[in-house]
KERO-749978 format. One line per field, with one value per residue (C-alpha): residue in three letters; x, y, z. Coordinates in nm, 2 decimals, always signed. Example, Ala and Ser with C-alpha at 12.3 -4.5 7.8 and 13.67 -1.06 7.14 Angstrom:
% KERO-749978
type	(Ala|Ser)
east	(+1.23|+1.37)
north	(-0.45|-0.11)
up	(+0.78|+0.71)
//
This chain:
% KERO-749978
type	(Met|Asn|Val|Gln|Ala|Ile|Pro|Leu|Leu|Tyr|Leu|Pro|Pro|Arg|Lys|Arg|Leu|Thr|Phe|Arg|Ile|Leu|Leu|Met|Thr|Leu|Ile|Gly|Leu|Gly|Leu|Thr|Met|Thr|Ala|Ile|Gly|Tyr|Thr|Leu|Leu|Leu|Ser|Trp|Gln|Leu|Glu|Gly|Gly|Gly|Thr|Val|Ile|Asn|Glu|Ala|Gly|Ser|Leu|Arg|Met|Arg|Thr|Tyr|Gln|Leu|Ala|Leu|Glu|Leu|Glu|Gln|Gly|Gln|Pro|Arg|Ile|Glu|Ile|Glu|Gly|Glu|Ile|Asp|Arg|Phe|Ser|Gln|Ile|Leu|Glu|Gly|Leu|Gln|Thr|Gly|Gln|Pro|Gly|Gln|Pro|Thr|Phe|Ile|Pro|Ala|Gln|Gly|Pro|Ile|His|Glu|Gln|Met|Arg|Gln|Val|Gln|Glu|Gln|Trp|Arg|His|Arg|Met|Gln|Val|His|Ala|Arg|Gly|Ala|Leu|Asp|Ala|Ala|Asp|Pro|Arg|Leu|Arg|Gln|Ala|Ala|Leu|Ala|Arg|Tyr|Ala|Gln|Glu|Leu|Pro|Gly|Phe|Val|Ser|Asp|Ile|Asn|Leu|Leu|Val|Ser|Leu|Val|Glu|Ala|Asp|Leu|Ala|Asp|Lys|Thr|Thr|Trp|Leu|Arg|Leu|Cys|Gln|Thr|Ala|Leu|Ile|Phe|Met|Ala|Leu|Ala|Ala|Ser|Ile|Ala|Val|Leu|Tyr|Leu|Leu|Tyr|Leu|Trp|Ile|Val|Gly|Pro|Val|Arg|Arg|Met|Gln|Ala|Gly|Ile|Ala|Arg|Met|Ser|Gln|Asp|Asp|Leu|Gly|Val|Arg|Leu|Pro|Val|Glu|Ser|Glu|Asp|Glu|Phe|Gly|Gln|Leu|Ala|Gln|Ala|Phe|Asn|Gln|Met|Ala|Asp|His|Val|Gln|Gly|Val|His|Arg|Thr|Leu|Glu|Gln|Arg|Val|Ala|Glu|Lys|Thr|Ala|Leu|Leu|Gln|Glu|Gln|Asn|Asp|Glu|Val|Ser|Thr|Leu|Tyr|Glu|Ile|Thr|Gly|Phe|Leu|Ser|Gly|Ala|His|Ala|Ile|Glu|Ala|Leu|Cys|Ser|Gly|Phe|Leu|Arg|Arg|Ile|Met|Asp|Lys|Leu|Gln|Ala|Asp|Gly|Gly|Thr|Val|Arg|Ile|Leu|Asp|Glu|Arg|Gly|Asn|Leu|Tyr|Ile|Ala|Ala|His|Ala|Gly|Ile|Ser|Glu|Glu|Ile|Val|Glu|Gln|Glu|His|Cys|Leu|Lys|Val|Gly|Glu|Cys|Leu|Cys|Gly|Ser|Ala|Ile|Glu|Gln|Gly|Val|Ile|Val|Ile|Arg|Asp|Phe|Arg|Glu|Leu|Asp|Pro|Arg|Gln|His|Tyr|Arg|Cys|Gln|Gln|Glu|Gly|Ala|Ala|Ser|Leu|Gly|Val|Phe|Gln|Ile|Leu|Val|Arg|Asp|Gln|Val|Ile|Gly|Ser|Phe|Ser|Leu|His|Phe|Ser|Arg|Gln|His|Thr|Ile|Gly|Thr|Asp|Gln|Arg|Arg|Leu|Leu|Asp|Thr|Leu|Gly|Arg|His|Leu|Gly|Ala|Ala|Ile|Glu|Asn|Gln|Arg|Leu|Ile|Ala|Arg|Glu|Lys|Glu|Phe|Ala|Val|Ser|Ser|Glu|Arg|Asn|Leu|Leu|Ala|Gln|Gly|Leu|His|Asp|Ser|Ile|Ala|Gln|Gly|Leu|Asn|Phe|Leu|Asn|Leu|Gln|Val|Gln|Met|Leu|Glu|Asp|Ser|Leu|Ala|Arg|Gly|Gln|Val|Asp|Glu|Ile|Arg|Asp|Ile|Ala|Pro|Leu|Leu|Arg|Ala|Gly|Val|Gln|Glu|Asn|Tyr|Glu|Asp|Val|Arg|Glu|Leu|Leu|Gln|Asn|Phe|Arg|Thr|Arg|Leu|Gln|Asp|Ser|Asn|Leu|Glu|Ser|Glu|Met|His|Lys|Ala|Ile|Asp|Lys|Leu|Gln|Arg|Gln|Ser|Gly|Leu|Gln|Ser|Arg|Leu|Asp|Ile|Ser|Gly|Asn|Gly|Pro|Pro|Leu|Ala|Pro|Glu|Gln|Gln|Leu|Gln|Val|Leu|Phe|Ile|Leu|Gln|Glu|Ala|Leu|Ser|Asn|Val|Arg|Lys|His|Ala|Gln|Ala|Lys|His|Val|Glu|Ile|Val|Val|Arg|Asn|Glu|Arg|Asp|Phe|His|Met|Ser|Val|Ala|Asp|Asp|Gly|His|Gly|Phe|Leu|Pro|Glu|Thr|Ala|His|Ala|Lys|Gly|Leu|Glu|His|Val|Gly|Leu|Arg|Ile|Met|Gln|Glu|Arg|Ala|Glu|Arg|Leu|Gly|Gly|Arg|Leu|Asp|Ile|Asp|Ser|Gln|Pro|Gly|Arg|Gly|Thr|Arg|Ile|Ser|Leu|Glu|Leu|Met|Arg|Gln|Glu|Arg|Leu|Val|Ala)
east	(+0.09|+0.07|-0.23|-0.20|-0.51|-0.65|-0.72|-1.09|-1.14|-1.24|-1.63|-1.71|-2.03|-2.28|-2.21|-2.28|-2.58|-2.66|-2.66|-2.93|-3.14|-3.14|-3.17|-3.52|-3.61|-3.57|-3.75|-4.09|-4.03|-4.05|-4.33|-4.55|-4.46|-4.59|-4.90|-4.98|-4.91|-5.10|-5.45|-5.40|-5.43|-5.70|-5.87|-5.79|-5.99|-6.25|-6.33|-6.28|-6.49|-6.78|-6.76|-6.80|-7.08|-7.22|-7.18|-7.25|-7.60|-7.63|-7.59|-7.90|-8.10|-7.95|-8.03|-8.38|-8.42|-8.23|-8.52|-8.80|-8.66|-8.65|-8.96|-9.09|-8.91|-8.69|-8.44|-8.17|-7.90|-8.05|-8.03|-7.65|-7.59|-7.68|-7.55|-7.21|-7.25|-7.30|-6.99|-6.80|-6.95|-6.82|-6.45|-6.45|-6.49|-6.22|-5.91|-6.07|-6.16|-5.97|-6.09|-6.29|-6.10|-6.24|-6.08|-6.13|-5.89|-5.63|-5.79|-6.02|-6.41|-6.49|-6.25|-6.39|-6.78|-6.64|-6.49|-6.87|-7.03|-6.85|-6.91|-7.23|-7.27|-7.03|-7.17|-7.54|-7.68|-7.49|-7.54|-7.97|-7.99|-7.80|-8.00|-8.34|-8.22|-8.07|-8.35|-8.56|-8.82|-9.08|-9.06|-8.69|-8.72|-8.98|-8.73|-8.46|-8.61|-8.75|-8.41|-8.29|-8.59|-8.54|-8.13|-8.23|-8.31|-7.99|-7.78|-7.92|-7.89|-7.52|-7.46|-7.63|-7.39|-7.06|-7.23|-7.24|-6.89|-6.74|-7.00|-6.83|-6.46|-6.55|-6.68|-6.30|-6.11|-6.30|-6.29|-5.89|-5.89|-6.05|-5.81|-5.48|-5.58|-5.62|-5.32|-5.16|-5.33|-5.14|-4.83|-4.82|-4.88|-4.60|-4.37|-4.37|-4.38|-4.04|-3.89|-3.96|-3.80|-3.52|-3.48|-3.43|-3.26|-3.00|-3.01|-3.21|-3.06|-2.68|-2.77|-2.92|-2.64|-2.39|-2.58|-2.55|-2.23|-2.11|-2.36|-2.15|-1.83|-1.92|-2.01|-1.66|-1.76|-1.42|-1.49|-1.82|-1.77|-2.01|-2.08|-1.97|-2.28|-2.25|-2.02|-2.14|-2.09|-2.25|-1.99|-1.67|-1.81|-1.85|-1.52|-1.34|-1.53|-1.46|-1.06|-1.09|-1.21|-0.95|-0.70|-0.86|-0.89|-0.52|-0.42|-0.66|-0.44|-0.09|-0.23|-0.01|+0.30|+0.24|+0.16|+0.51|+0.68|+0.57|+0.61|+0.99|+1.03|+0.90|+1.09|+1.41|+1.29|+1.25|+1.56|+1.75|+1.54|+1.64|+2.00|+1.97|+1.82|+2.07|+2.38|+2.28|+2.16|+2.52|+2.69|+2.47|+2.67|+2.91|+3.21|+3.59|+3.66|+3.86|+3.54|+3.28|+3.45|+3.49|+3.16|+3.04|+3.21|+3.16|+2.76|+2.84|+3.00|+2.70|+2.42|+2.57|+2.75|+3.09|+3.39|+3.58|+3.67|+3.82|+3.76|+4.04|+4.05|+4.22|+4.44|+4.56|+4.90|+4.65|+4.77|+4.45|+4.52|+4.34|+4.11|+3.93|+3.97|+3.82|+3.85|+4.19|+4.52|+4.76|+5.01|+4.77|+4.72|+5.07|+5.12|+4.85|+4.83|+4.91|+4.76|+4.81|+4.55|+4.45|+4.66|+4.47|+4.12|+4.04|+4.27|+4.13|+3.79|+3.87|+3.89|+3.67|+3.38|+3.23|+3.38|+3.20|+3.37|+3.20|+3.45|+3.80|+3.89|+3.70|+3.97|+4.29|+4.51|+4.81|+4.70|+4.72|+4.52|+4.66|+4.27|+4.24|+4.56|+4.39|+4.08|+3.87|+3.62|+3.42|+3.47|+3.27|+3.45|+3.28|+3.36|+3.30|+3.21|+3.11|+2.93|+3.02|+3.37|+3.55|+3.75|+3.76|+3.66|+3.54|+3.56|+3.39|+3.58|+3.35|+3.50|+3.23|+3.09|+2.84|+2.62|+2.59|+2.20|+2.15|+1.98|+2.25|+2.44|+2.21|+2.20|+2.58|+2.59|+2.38|+2.54|+2.91|+2.77|+2.62|+3.01|+3.15|+2.91|+3.00|+3.34|+3.33|+3.13|+3.37|+3.64|+3.43|+3.36|+3.73|+3.81|+3.52|+3.68|+4.01|+3.88|+3.68|+3.98|+4.22|+3.98|+3.94|+4.31|+4.34|+4.09|+4.22|+4.60|+4.44|+4.35|+4.58|+4.82|+4.58|+4.52|+4.78|+5.11|+5.04|+5.02|+5.28|+5.48|+5.35|+5.50|+5.81|+5.93|+5.79|+6.03|+6.34|+6.29|+6.25|+6.60|+6.74|+6.61|+6.72|+7.09|+7.07|+6.92|+6.64|+6.37|+6.07|+6.10|+6.08|+5.78|+5.60|+5.69|+5.59|+5.21|+5.18|+5.34|+5.09|+4.80|+4.93|+4.97|+4.65|+4.46|+4.63|+4.52|+4.19|+4.24|+4.31|+4.03|+3.79|+3.94|+3.94|+3.57|+3.48|+3.64|+3.46|+3.14|+2.85|+2.51|+2.22|+1.99|+2.00|+1.90|+2.05|+1.86|+1.95|+2.31|+2.27|+2.18|+2.43|+2.67|+2.52|+2.51|+2.91|+2.96|+2.78|+2.93|+3.31|+3.25|+2.93|+2.79|+2.42|+2.31|+1.95|+1.87|+1.59|+1.50|+1.15|+1.06|+0.86|+1.13|+1.27|+1.58|+1.93|+2.10|+2.31|+2.68|+2.48|+2.39|+2.73|+2.87|+2.64|+2.75|+3.09|+3.04|+2.83|+3.09|+3.36|+3.20|+3.13|+3.47|+3.57|+3.31|+3.50|+3.81|+3.80|+3.49|+3.51|+3.09|+2.81|+2.53|+2.49|+2.22|+2.15|+1.87|+1.82|+1.54|+1.46|+1.21|+1.29|+1.63|+1.82|+1.95|+2.18|+2.30|+2.55|+2.55|+2.73|+2.77|+3.13|+3.40|+3.36|+3.69|+3.73|+3.71|+3.92|+4.22|+4.12|+4.41|+4.65|+4.72|+4.74|+4.38|+4.36|+4.35|+4.01|+3.85|+3.73|+3.87|+3.83|+3.42|+3.47|+3.57|+3.30|+3.06|+3.16|+3.18|+2.79|+2.74|+2.63|+2.75|+2.92|+2.87|+3.05|+2.96|+3.15|+3.23|+3.50|+3.23|+2.94|+3.00|+3.01|+2.73|+2.83|+2.53|+2.48|+2.29|+2.20|+1.98|+1.67|+1.90|+2.20|+1.98|+2.06|+1.74|+1.77)
north	(-3.00|-2.86|-2.97|-2.88|-2.78|-2.96|-2.65|-2.63|-2.74|-2.54|-2.67|-2.74|-2.50|-2.84|-2.93|-2.60|-2.55|-2.22|-2.44|-2.68|-2.37|-2.23|-2.47|-2.61|-2.26|-2.26|-2.61|-2.49|-2.17|-2.34|-2.59|-2.31|-2.06|-2.36|-2.47|-2.10|-2.09|-2.40|-2.27|-1.93|-2.07|-2.32|-2.01|-1.82|-2.11|-2.14|-1.81|-1.80|-2.12|-1.91|-1.65|-1.92|-2.07|-1.71|-1.61|-1.96|-1.89|-1.58|-1.74|-1.93|-1.67|-1.45|-1.73|-1.75|-1.33|-1.38|-1.60|-1.36|-1.03|-1.25|-1.34|-0.97|-0.78|-0.58|-0.32|-0.48|-0.25|-0.44|-0.78|-0.73|-0.58|-0.94|-1.14|-0.92|-0.95|-1.34|-1.36|-1.17|-1.35|-1.69|-1.52|-1.38|-1.75|-1.89|-1.62|-1.44|-1.02|-0.80|-0.75|-1.04|-1.39|-1.69|-2.05|-2.29|-2.60|-2.64|-2.97|-3.23|-3.27|-2.87|-2.75|-3.03|-2.88|-2.52|-2.60|-2.79|-2.48|-2.25|-2.46|-2.43|-2.11|-2.05|-2.32|-2.30|-2.09|-1.74|-1.87|-1.92|-1.60|-1.39|-1.59|-1.45|-1.12|-1.09|-1.26|-1.00|-1.25|-1.33|-1.73|-1.71|-1.57|-1.79|-2.12|-1.97|-1.89|-2.27|-2.40|-2.18|-2.25|-2.65|-2.58|-2.41|-2.68|-2.87|-2.59|-2.52|-2.87|-2.82|-2.48|-2.66|-2.97|-2.71|-2.52|-2.89|-2.98|-2.65|-2.68|-3.05|-2.89|-2.66|-2.89|-3.09|-2.77|-2.68|-3.01|-2.98|-2.59|-2.71|-3.05|-2.75|-2.52|-2.86|-2.98|-2.61|-2.60|-2.97|-2.87|-2.53|-2.78|-3.05|-2.76|-2.61|-2.95|-3.02|-2.67|-2.74|-3.09|-2.98|-2.66|-2.89|-3.17|-2.90|-2.60|-2.66|-3.01|-2.94|-2.58|-2.84|-3.10|-2.82|-2.61|-2.98|-3.01|-2.68|-2.71|-3.05|-2.89|-2.62|-2.85|-3.00|-3.32|-3.28|-3.61|-3.45|-3.45|-3.39|-3.61|-3.54|-3.61|-3.39|-3.23|-2.87|-2.55|-2.76|-3.06|-2.83|-2.66|-3.04|-3.12|-2.82|-2.84|-3.21|-3.01|-2.76|-3.02|-3.28|-2.97|-2.83|-3.22|-3.25|-2.91|-3.00|-3.37|-3.18|-2.86|-3.00|-3.04|-2.69|-2.54|-2.70|-2.59|-2.16|-2.19|-2.34|-2.04|-1.76|-1.86|-1.92|-1.53|-1.44|-1.56|-1.39|-1.01|-1.10|-1.13|-0.82|-0.63|-0.73|-0.68|-0.36|-0.22|-0.32|-0.13|+0.19|+0.22|+0.41|+0.20|+0.20|-0.02|-0.32|-0.33|-0.31|-0.59|-0.81|-0.77|-0.83|-1.19|-1.27|-1.24|-1.38|-1.70|-1.74|-1.73|-1.97|-2.19|-2.14|-2.22|-1.94|-1.66|-1.32|-0.98|-0.86|-0.48|-0.34|-0.07|+0.17|-0.02|-0.33|-0.53|-0.71|-0.65|-0.90|-0.65|-0.90|-1.29|-1.60|-1.98|-1.96|-2.03|-1.77|-1.93|-1.83|-1.50|-1.44|-1.60|-1.43|-1.10|-0.93|-1.09|-0.94|-0.94|-1.22|-1.46|-1.71|-1.79|-1.41|-1.21|-1.40|-1.29|-0.93|-0.99|-1.25|-1.19|-1.45|-1.82|-2.06|-2.43|-2.69|-2.95|-2.87|-3.24|-3.15|-2.90|-2.99|-3.21|-3.03|-2.69|-2.61|-2.37|-2.31|-2.28|-2.66|-2.81|-2.67|-2.91|-2.63|-2.83|-2.61|-2.23|-1.90|-1.57|-1.25|-0.92|-0.56|-0.33|+0.06|+0.20|-0.10|-0.07|-0.36|-0.22|-0.56|-0.97|-1.19|-1.57|-1.79|-2.12|-2.51|-2.78|-2.99|-3.00|-2.69|-2.53|-2.17|-2.16|-1.86|-1.68|-1.71|-1.57|-1.29|-1.22|-1.27|-1.02|-0.76|-0.76|-0.74|-0.42|-0.30|-0.34|-0.18|+0.15|+0.11|+0.11|+0.40|+0.63|+0.54|+0.67|+0.99|+1.03|+1.00|+1.27|+1.51|+1.47|+1.51|+1.85|+1.98|+1.98|+2.09|+2.41|+2.44|+2.45|+2.68|+2.95|+2.92|+2.96|+3.28|+3.40|+3.34|+3.54|+3.83|+3.92|+3.66|+3.69|+4.09|+4.14|+3.95|+4.13|+4.50|+4.36|+4.24|+4.58|+4.69|+4.47|+4.54|+4.96|+4.86|+4.67|+5.02|+5.24|+5.02|+5.02|+5.39|+5.41|+5.65|+5.54|+5.79|+5.58|+5.28|+5.39|+5.48|+5.17|+4.95|+5.05|+4.99|+4.61|+4.59|+4.69|+4.45|+4.13|+4.21|+4.24|+3.90|+3.80|+3.85|+3.79|+3.39|+3.40|+3.51|+3.28|+2.97|+3.06|+3.09|+2.74|+2.60|+2.75|+2.44|+2.50|+2.36|+2.17|+2.39|+2.72|+2.96|+3.25|+3.18|+3.14|+3.47|+3.66|+3.50|+3.64|+4.01|+4.01|+3.92|+4.19|+4.43|+4.30|+4.35|+4.70|+4.86|+4.92|+4.92|+4.65|+4.52|+4.18|+4.16|+3.82|+3.73|+3.48|+3.17|+2.98|+2.63|+2.61|+2.59|+2.26|+2.26|+2.31|+2.56|+2.71|+2.71|+2.84|+3.13|+3.16|+3.22|+3.48|+3.72|+3.61|+3.73|+4.08|+4.12|+4.07|+4.33|+4.57|+4.58|+4.61|+4.82|+5.03|+5.23|+5.24|+5.31|+5.08|+4.76|+4.65|+4.28|+4.17|+3.80|+3.71|+3.37|+3.29|+3.03|+3.26|+3.33|+3.71|+3.82|+4.15|+4.31|+4.70|+4.97|+5.33|+5.31|+5.51|+5.28|+5.19|+5.17|+4.78|+4.84|+4.92|+4.77|+4.45|+4.71|+4.87|+4.54|+4.55|+4.17|+4.13|+4.30|+3.89|+4.02|+3.70|+3.49|+3.51|+3.57|+3.16|+3.09|+3.20|+3.04|+2.68|+2.77|+2.83|+3.16|+3.57|+3.77|+4.13|+4.44|+4.78|+5.06|+5.41|+5.62|+5.81|+5.65|+5.30|+4.93|+4.70|+4.34|+4.13|+3.70|+3.59|+3.20|+3.13|+2.86|+2.61|+2.59|+2.53|+2.21|+2.02|+2.04)
up	(+0.49|+0.16|-0.09|-0.41|-0.58|-0.91|-1.13|-1.23|-1.56|-1.90|-1.93|-2.31|-2.40|-2.40|-2.06|-1.89|-1.72|-1.91|-2.22|-2.06|-1.97|-2.31|-2.48|-2.27|-2.35|-2.71|-2.71|-2.49|-2.71|-3.00|-2.92|-2.77|-3.06|-3.32|-3.12|-3.13|-3.50|-3.58|-3.35|-3.56|-3.87|-3.79|-3.64|-4.00|-4.21|-3.98|-4.03|-4.40|-4.43|-4.22|-4.49|-4.79|-4.63|-4.61|-4.96|-5.08|-4.92|-5.08|-5.42|-5.38|-5.31|-5.56|-5.85|-5.80|-5.74|-6.08|-6.26|-6.11|-6.26|-6.59|-6.61|-6.46|-6.74|-6.54|-6.65|-6.86|-6.69|-6.34|-6.47|-6.60|-6.28|-6.10|-6.38|-6.28|-5.90|-5.91|-6.13|-5.87|-5.57|-5.78|-5.81|-5.47|-5.30|-5.52|-5.46|-5.16|-5.07|-4.91|-4.60|-4.62|-4.59|-4.76|-4.76|-5.07|-5.00|-5.29|-5.35|-5.22|-5.24|-5.17|-5.43|-5.68|-5.58|-5.63|-5.96|-6.07|-5.89|-6.12|-6.45|-6.40|-6.36|-6.67|-6.91|-6.85|-6.59|-6.71|-7.06|-7.03|-6.84|-7.11|-7.40|-7.19|-7.19|-7.52|-7.67|-7.92|-7.99|-7.69|-7.79|-7.79|-7.46|-7.29|-7.43|-7.23|-6.94|-6.98|-6.95|-6.67|-6.44|-6.56|-6.45|-6.16|-5.93|-6.02|-5.95|-5.61|-5.56|-5.65|-5.40|-5.12|-5.15|-5.18|-4.82|-4.70|-4.79|-4.60|-4.32|-4.22|-4.32|-4.05|-3.84|-3.82|-3.80|-3.45|-3.33|-3.42|-3.29|-2.93|-2.97|-3.05|-2.76|-2.50|-2.59|-2.51|-2.19|-2.13|-2.27|-2.03|-1.76|-1.84|-1.93|-1.56|-1.41|-1.61|-1.52|-1.17|-1.24|-1.38|-1.16|-0.86|-1.06|-1.19|-0.91|-0.63|-0.50|-0.55|-0.39|-0.08|-0.07|-0.08|+0.21|+0.38|+0.38|+0.42|+0.73|+0.79|+0.84|+1.00|+1.30|+1.27|+1.02|+0.83|+0.68|+0.49|+0.09|-0.18|-0.48|-0.79|-1.02|-1.31|-1.51|-1.50|-1.27|-0.97|-1.02|-1.05|-0.72|-0.54|-0.67|-0.54|-0.19|-0.15|-0.23|+0.05|+0.27|+0.15|+0.24|+0.60|+0.69|+0.61|+0.85|+1.09|+1.13|+1.11|+1.32|+1.65|+1.43|+1.26|+1.58|+1.78|+1.44|+1.44|+1.82|+1.77|+1.48|+1.68|+1.97|+1.77|+1.60|+2.00|+2.15|+1.85|+1.89|+2.28|+2.17|+1.95|+2.19|+2.49|+2.28|+2.12|+2.44|+2.60|+2.28|+2.33|+2.68|+2.74|+2.72|+2.66|+2.33|+2.51|+2.73|+2.48|+2.25|+2.56|+2.68|+2.31|+2.25|+2.61|+2.53|+2.19|+2.30|+2.58|+2.31|+2.08|+2.36|+2.19|+2.35|+2.24|+2.08|+1.97|+1.86|+1.63|+1.54|+1.23|+1.23|+0.97|+0.86|+0.78|+1.10|+1.30|+1.68|+1.92|+2.14|+2.32|+2.38|+2.58|+2.57|+2.39|+2.52|+2.61|+2.37|+2.09|+2.21|+2.21|+1.87|+1.73|+1.90|+1.54|+1.21|+0.89|+0.64|+0.45|+0.72|+0.89|+0.86|+1.06|+0.86|+0.53|+0.65|+0.61|+0.23|+0.16|+0.39|+0.68|+0.68|+0.84|+0.87|+1.03|+1.05|+1.02|+0.90|+0.56|+0.49|+0.33|+0.59|+0.44|+0.59|+1.02|+1.22|+1.53|+1.69|+1.54|+1.73|+2.04|+1.98|+1.81|+1.56|+1.42|+1.38|+1.22|+1.17|+1.10|+0.99|+1.21|+0.96|+0.97|+0.68|+0.50|+0.54|+0.74|+1.05|+1.24|+1.30|+1.52|+1.58|+1.74|+1.86|+1.90|+2.05|+1.90|+1.55|+1.51|+1.20|+1.17|+1.00|+0.79|+1.06|+1.31|+1.02|+0.96|+1.32|+1.36|+1.08|+1.22|+1.57|+1.39|+1.21|+1.60|+1.75|+1.44|+1.50|+1.88|+1.80|+1.58|+1.86|+2.06|+1.87|+1.75|+2.16|+2.21|+1.96|+2.04|+2.39|+2.28|+2.07|+2.34|+2.63|+2.34|+2.26|+2.64|+2.68|+2.40|+2.54|+2.91|+2.72|+2.56|+2.87|+3.04|+2.79|+2.77|+3.15|+3.38|+3.12|+3.07|+3.43|+3.48|+3.24|+3.35|+3.72|+3.58|+3.45|+3.79|+3.94|+3.74|+3.78|+4.16|+4.14|+3.96|+4.23|+4.50|+4.33|+4.27|+4.66|+4.51|+4.80|+4.68|+4.34|+4.55|+4.71|+4.40|+4.29|+4.61|+4.55|+4.19|+4.27|+4.54|+4.29|+3.98|+4.22|+4.38|+3.99|+3.87|+4.20|+4.06|+3.74|+3.80|+4.02|+3.78|+3.52|+3.72|+3.81|+3.47|+3.36|+3.62|+3.59|+3.51|+3.43|+3.77|+3.58|+3.26|+3.39|+3.18|+3.35|+3.70|+3.61|+3.42|+3.72|+3.93|+3.69|+3.70|+4.08|+4.09|+3.81|+4.08|+4.41|+4.24|+4.10|+4.21|+3.85|+3.80|+3.57|+3.45|+3.28|+3.06|+2.93|+2.71|+2.45|+2.42|+2.25|+2.39|+2.57|+2.42|+2.49|+2.76|+2.58|+2.39|+2.74|+2.83|+2.56|+2.61|+2.99|+2.87|+2.66|+2.90|+3.19|+2.93|+2.83|+3.18|+3.29|+2.97|+3.09|+3.44|+3.37|+3.05|+3.00|+3.29|+3.27|+3.53|+3.35|+3.22|+2.99|+2.92|+2.68|+2.60|+2.33|+2.29|+1.99|+1.68|+1.68|+1.93|+2.05|+2.36|+2.36|+2.67|+2.62|+2.87|+2.87|+2.88|+2.68|+2.41|+2.13|+1.77|+1.69|+1.38|+1.54|+1.85|+1.71|+1.56|+1.92|+2.09|+2.27|+2.23|+2.61|+2.62|+2.53|+2.18|+2.02|+2.27|+2.28|+1.86|+1.91|+2.12|+1.91|+1.65|+1.81|+1.88|+1.51|+1.60|+1.48|+1.73|+1.66|+1.84|+1.81|+1.93|+1.93|+2.17|+2.39|+2.31|+2.50|+2.32|+2.21|+2.20|+2.00|+2.00|+1.75|+1.68|+1.42|+1.43|+1.20|+1.44|+1.78|+1.89|+2.08|+2.45)
//
């Protein structure tokens, strides 16, 4: 069952959980900073009020001190300094001083009282004090002192009232400060509780519900679903979980059916692989082309339950010949034994490719096909290919309606290629065998010509001489000719036996070394020559066909030594490394290779050895000088070696 997953929707920022947490944090931070700022403001005002109280209290003392200094007649400069200092303190209470905060409200009773104290000082107390200080007449001075002393109690009372108002205001602010601190404590508690609650509501609760849902699903409770209670990320997760649960539940409900379908599919694939393996195994065997086609057709018909079929091979003239048939009448075989390309359905498949007819009744009724007339309801024709070239076709006939599916078409197309490769391999093998037989016949003919033919020619001359001597009655000449005839016949007999034995030579268990020893032992028995075989190297063995050619070259070289070299000793050296090297050296009379052919010395077998070396892919070198013996070297490079 295919379940189309619903894509998760894009969340607006205001619905995101991160937005909520950030907003909650900013609100809490704002409230906290406001409360802290207000408490700092109250603390600053309390500190400034304390400074006002201290400075205002000092003004009462300075008022009495100034009156005392005026009565005692203190120096003028000191009194003026005291007056200036009093004025500065009053000014400082109103405007504040660096490093010493003061706080006087901009309006209200304290502000009015402060303004009244300043007015009394400027217009009364300071005027009386300076009048007493500046008066030259003692009576005027006493009158000014009297007025100062008369205003003094009222002025001090105004200062006391200012201090009282400031103290009352500080008491109110202290109460507000304590209330703010208490509110901060409760706010912190409330914020902690709110954070815990919101964390549980937004995060912990959804996570626990999801854990519970996963636990239930792990216990095979596939009906579990999570409530979608929000539109944030956890809401989307719950929605995705429910989609997954729906999919798993749907898959579980159809699991049996799906397993059965997969099992059937695997069985079909296994059958296809088995069919492919069986037929390719058969095609890889050594069979004639007719046997290949017949066995291929029989197996294909068994696998597809076809009622008949043919295999046709295309020749160079564009004719299709029946190579194998089954389940069709001899009449059709006789009539369609040879078709042109494009004729009927089998011939059309050569040009058009695969032709599949599910029901002949669906075709044009004006077209008539012999297979249909014999009862075929369905037909399939497939090409036989070699390297994408069509070399034939094969057809399957069904007496009932039959549909060839896509998988079967692919299988039959693949098998058609395998059949084409097998047919091509058999053709190549036949050509190779024909070439090998032709090559061996050519070598045999050369051997017969080089040895037997020349020997028979010699005998023919001797017979002619014998006839002439008989005609003339020359008994002495006849006596001289008879041993020559006997020796020639014996030599030809030995040459024939040697040629037959060489061409019948076969390696036993691919053991080239043992065959070389046998060849040397034979040479010693026939001629008594001393010989030595030196084999070394750790290279891999040559392929059997290469070993056989090397052995033929060695036999031919030893035969030439025995017949023509008049040597006493022969040495064979074999070096089997990554490259293969063999040399045959004798101490005979030698010859000039350049003049060998010109003198008609082909009977020594040099050309035969040269041709065998070329078939190996190797190089044959002949080093010989008159009186210095002969050395024949065969070298096979690593790139020309075949795997044994």
